[in-house]
N, C-alpha and C positions, 0 to 999 in steps of 0.2 A: 695655233699651229697643230698639225696633221700630220700622222707620220703616214709613208706612203708604200714604205717597204723595209725590209730589215733583212741584210743578207750576210749570212757566216762569211769572213776571209779564212781561207785556207792559205798559209804561208807554205809555198810547197818547191824542193830543190826538185819534184820530179813532177814538172806541171803537166805533160803530155800523157804521162800515165795517168796521172790524178783525174782528167779529162775523160782517160778512157774507161778507168773504175766508175768514175760517178755515171758515165754514160750505160753503164750496165745497170743503173737503177730506173733509168729513164731520161736523164738530163740531158740535154743538147743546147751546143753553145749557139748562145745569143749576143755574145761581142767577145771582143778578141783584139786588145791592145797590145800584145806581145808580151808584155810584163804580167797583164792580170787577162783573166777568161771570164767570164760568166755562164753559166750552165743556168738553163729552166726546162722544168718539166712543160712539156705539150701541152700536157691536159690542166695544168696549173699555173700558166706564166707567172705567178708571181712568188711560186716556189722557188726559190735560186739558193745557188752557192757561187763563190769565187773561187778561183783558185790565183795566187799571185808569186810571183818569183821574190819581187821586192815592190816598193812603192816608187814611180817614176820621180814626183818631186818633192817627197815627204821623207824625212828623217829613219820615221819607222813604219812598220809593216799593219796596216789596222787590223784588229782583229774580227769587226765587224763594221757594216756601214749601215748607215738609218737615212733613209733619204725622209727630207720635211717638205712641206709646202712652201715653209719662208725658213730659210735656212741662217740670213741677218735676224731673225728673230731670235732663233736659236740660239746662235751665238751670241748675243745679249744679254740672255737668261743665262745660260753658261758663265760668262764672262759677272753677271752679277752674282752670282752664286759662290762664286770662287774657286769654282772647278780649274783645273790643272789643264790650259790649252797646250796641249803640244805641235800642234802645226797652225798656224795663223788662217783666219779666214782669207780666200783668195778664188781667185777663177782662175779657172783648169784649160787648157787649149781643147782639151775634148768634151767642152760644153757643161762643166759641172762648174759650181759655187761651193765650195767643203771648205771645213776646216777638222782637225782632229782634238778628241777632248777625253781627256783618261777616267775611268769611273772608280766608283770607289774602291775594288778590286781588282785594281790596276790596270785593268783591258786598256785598248786603243780603241777608239769608237769615231770611226770617220762618220763625219755626219754632213748631209750636201743634198742641195737642190739642183733641178737639172733648168739650166739659163732655155 
């Protein structure tokens, strides 16, 4: 299993203002689903940050997203380790397969793969 990217997720009650703030640092919008907006550096597209009002289909807002090349394998590894699964593995309507797991410090990690 290989990690493709890691994106911090910022929960925000001021999504537009956050988008504008990070725009001052050179980030540009690359995805906007209404409840989550992802901003990336035009010169280094893997440098990203997401601003979320809440998560559309999960009970909590994740602290970070980790995209992997094989999300099913990642899920199996986490289950076998006994890690706390917060949101079960499922396919989402916007084209990702994902699950949430809690890390040892209590952070919620959205582990995903694109279909």
